[in-house]
N, C-alpha and C positions, 0 to 999 in steps of 0.2 A: 639512306636509307629509301627503296625502291618506296614510290607510291602506286597505288591501284586508280587505275580511271573508272570511276561507277557512275558516269553521269549518263550512259547512252540507255535510252528507255527499252524496257522488256519487249524483244522480240524484233525490233532494228539490227538490221543485219545489212551488210554488204552496200548496194548503191542505190537501195528503196528510198521514195519520197520523205521519207522520216528520217533516215541517216542523214541525205542532202540537207535537209532542213536545217538539222543540228550542227552539221559541218558549217554551213554557212553562217549561224546563227553564232557562233563559237569564232569565227573568224572575223564580226564584226564585234563580237566583245571585245577580243587581244585588241584590234584596233582602237578602240573605244579606250583601255587601259593605257595606251600607249602616251597618251596625253592627259592634262586637266580641263580639256576646252570639251565645248559643246560643238554637236555636227547635223546638220541637216541631213535628209535622207539623201539627196542632191549629192551632196559632199562625200557621204558614204557610199556610196552608189560607184562614184568616180573612181575613189582610194582602193576597195576593194574586189572590183569588177565585178560587181554582179549587179542585176537587172533592179530596178527602182521596186517592183513589186517584189522581189525575193528580199530584198532589205527590209520593208514595210513590214513583212510577216517576221523575219527574225526579230527586228526589234519588237515587235510586240509580243512574241515569246522570252525575250530578254525581260522585258517592263513584268510580265506575269510572275518570271523566276524572282524578281528582285533585285537583279545585278545593274540594271540600265532605268533610268529616268527621264522623264520629259524637263528639257531647263527652258527657263525663261526663254519665247523670243527677241532674238536681236534687232532695233530697230535699222531699218534701210534708207537713208537719205535719199528723196526724190523717188520713191520707188512707191506705188500706190497698193492697196488690194492688201488680202491675207498673210500676214508674217508665217514664214515657212517653219513649222514645229522643229524644236532642236533637241538632242538626245545626248545625255553623257552616260558614263559609268557611274555608279552609285556605289561609291568606296563606303559610305557609312553603313552599307547594306550589312556590315560584319566588322568586327576587330580582332586583332592576333595579341599573342604576347611573347616577348623574349625576354627571359632570365638570365640573369649570370650568378646563379648560386656557388660563390665561392667559400674559402675556409674563414676568410676575414672579412667577406662583407657579401651585400645581394645588390644587384642593380637590377631594377625591372620596367620595361619600356611596354606600353602599351598603343598601337598603332592601328588606323583606317587599312583598308585593302588596298589601298596605294603605299603603304609604308609611311604614312605620315603621321609622327609621333603625336599621341591623344594625351598620354601622361608619363611620366618617369616618378619613379621611388627608387632613393638610394639608403642602405644602411651599411654602416660597419662597425663592425663586432673585433673583437679581441681573439675570439676563437670560437668558429661554427662545428666543431669537431665533434661536440656532443650531439648526439640523433636526437633528442627532444629538444633541446635548443634551434638545431636549424629545422624542426617541423615549427615548433612555433613561429619562428621568425618568418618562416617562407609564408604561414598563413597570414602574418600581420602585410607583409608586401604585398602579396594577392588580394586582399582585402582593400586595400587602400589603391590598388591599380583600378580595380573594375568597380570601385564605388560609382552609385550613381547610374549604372548602365544596366543594359538590359541581357541578362544570362543566356537567352538564347542566340543573342548575337555575338557573343564569344566562339570562335570558330575553330583555334587552334592555339596552342600554348609549347613552345620549345624552352627547354632547361638548359643551359651550359652547367656542365660542372665536372670537377679535377677528377675523372676517371676513366677507364679505356672502355667505352663504348662501342659493342659488333655491329655490323651491316643490319641486324635486325632492328637496331635502338634498342637491345638488353644493355645493361653495364654488366661489363665480364669481371671486372674488379675493379679497385682504388687503394692505393698506398695511402693517400693522403686523409680518406674521410672513411675508412673501414666501417664504424659506427651506422653510417649512413644505409649502407647495403643488408647489415644484419639486422636492423630495426627497420628495416621496410620504409624507408622516408621516401623511395623514389614511387613506392606502390601507392604511399597516401598520398602523395601531391598528386599522382594520377586522380585518386578518388576526390580530389579537389573540384574536376572538371568533366562530371559526369556526361554532359552532352558537348563537349568538345575533344576534340583530338589532341593527346600528350604526347612530346616529345622527348628526350633526353640526347644530348651530343656531348662529347671532349669539348671542353671550354677552349683549348688552344686550336682545335680545326674549324670551332663556329667564328673563333676571332681573324682568323686564317681566311674563310667564308668573306668576312665583313670587311676585309681589309682587299680581298679582289673585286669586289661590287664597289666599293666605294673609297680605297685608299693607295698603297702603295703597291698592292698588288695589281693593278690597271693595267693590264697589256702585258705584266709577265707572264712568261712561260714558265718557268721555275724560280721558285723562290723559297725562304725558311723564314718561319714563324715566330719569335723566341718569347714564350711570357714568360717576365722576370720579378722577382721579389721574393716573399716567403712563399709562393707559390712558384713551381718554375715546371715548365713544360714546352714542347715544339712541336708544330704542324710545319708541311711543307706540300709547295705545289708542283708537280711534277707534268711537265707539257701540257700546261694547263689546265689542269683538274689537281683538285685535293686528293692525295695520298691517302688513303685508309688504312691499306695492309688487308691480310686476310682475315685477320678478328679485330680489326679495329687498333690495334697497338703502333701504328706507323708513328715513330717519332716521339716513343717512350721511351724515354733516356733516364729516366730519374732514378731508377734503381739500382744503375750501372754504377759502380764507383770507380770505375777509371774514369768518368766523366767530372765528377767532382760535385756532381748536380745533388745527389743525395744530403752530403754533409752543409751544403751551403746556405741553405732556410738558416738553421741553426747558427752558422759562423755570421750572417749577418746580422741575425736579433743580438746577439754577444755583441756587436760591435756597435749598438746604437746606445747611446749614453743614457744612467740612469735619470729620470724623469722626463724625456723625453719618447715618442717613438715615430714609427718607421716613415708613415707621411710625413711629421714635419721635418724629420732628416732631409728626407726626398727634396721637400719644396727649400729647404736649405742651400743643397748642394746644388738644386738648379739658379739659387739667388748667387751662388759663387763662395757660399761659407766654405772654408778650406778643410774644417773638420768633417764637415758632411758630405762632403765630397769624396774624402777619403773611405768613407766608408762603402760610398758605391763603388769606386775603385777597388775596393777587397772584394765586393761580388763580382764584378768581370774579370777578374782573378781567378777565383773561385769556381766558375762556371766556364770559362776558357777552354779547358779540354775537351767538354763535351761539345761544343759548339765547332772547335777544330772538328772532331770526328764527324757531325754532321755536314758541316761544309764540304770537308772531302770528298763526303759520300755522296752527295746529291747535286754538287757543283751549281749553287743559286746563281741567277744573276744581281739579288741582293737580299740583304739581311735583316729583316722587320722586327723591332722589339717594341713589347707594349707591357701591359702589367703594370705593378707597384712602381716599377723605377721610371714611370712615364715623365713626373716633375723633371727627373735628374736625368732626360732620357739622352741631351747633349753630352755632360760629364760620362753617362755609362757607356756611349756608343763609342766615344773618343777612348777610354779607356779600354775595350773590348777590343777596338780596332787594333790599338798599338799592341795587345798582346796573342792575338790569334795571325795576322798579318804576317810576320815573320816565320809564319808553319807553315803557310799555305802557295803553293806555284803560283796561285792566280790571286791577287787580292780582290776581295768583295765589299761592297758597300754596305756600311751596318747602319741603318737609319731608324728615326724612332716613327713609330706608325702616328697616321694622319688620322686614323678613326678614332683614337683616343680610349679612354678610360671605358667608354660603353661598346669597344669592340665585340667583345663576346656577347652582349645583350644584343647589340644588333644582327649579330650573325643569327642568334637566335629569332632574331624577328623574321630574318629571311628566310631559314626555315620553315617556320608558322606559315608565312606568303606562298610560300613554294607549295605547300598542303594544300591551302586553300585554293590556289589557281590551279593544280591538277584535279584533286579529288573532289572540289565541289565544283566551279567553274568547268570543268573538262578543259581546259587549257594545256597547249604542253610546256 
């Protein structure tokens, strides 16, 4: 979703002194947020290539805006006189939320403006397809995430959902949780944050975003991300950018019978032994239990046709697997490789996500931080 930059003072245009001062202050703010240390005026002047008076004026503006604070001066051995003032970006000037709102659970994260995690809440449910159950659960998780914080300092919240989300951020459709749209759950979630920006995005696309920032997609130009479990989805990176498609539906293979994906979740649940649950089966499979591993291999065989179609279409460098299969990722990736490889002209590595089960929530955090960076701080 495109951001609108709204930080320019009214009437400031072209190369006026006001515009130049704003540009200079943003360059300094950007530099301060690159690291977590403090800097003197002299150090910043050298780094950004601006005169000392210009840096001092910009810092005064940034302190007034609340993005920068004066840090404790550092003692310099063998040097007499007043210690130089030091400044640092104030990551506590605000916070953001990233929430993975799934069909079978919620993972919520709150971070400061550097992305440092401040709170994490996870709840697992049998089924959140009911709109009212989802609404009650979201409210509970959000309350716990923001407990004890100043509501005015929450600047953005992003929710990853099992739905197709278009370029404007609107949910186009969802096969997994149609009640959420029919009963206005997204709108009610937005109402929880009257003073903050609220965004929704597809869960697989957010997970791929997190993987590109912190995981297996770093440095990858073409990659395929798979969400595997009772929710199945895909997202991909092409030429180094997340592919969305004209209506946000790139990678939405779940409704195509030829992929094997529509029936795979039900077939997976049917294989789970009575008295057990999916999470336990996945953990057991990862620990070498033969019966549990057979359940995981069955899922790999069921979804393989769709994976082959996607791999043949985008020719990825790597396929990254996330979702509920992660505890048994080694078993799943090996089984999927065994089925898929003979059908491909060029083999491709199929590996587990290194971001882990928080991938969707972390991608949502990244989306929230991008909004703050552009719309609040005026940075690119």
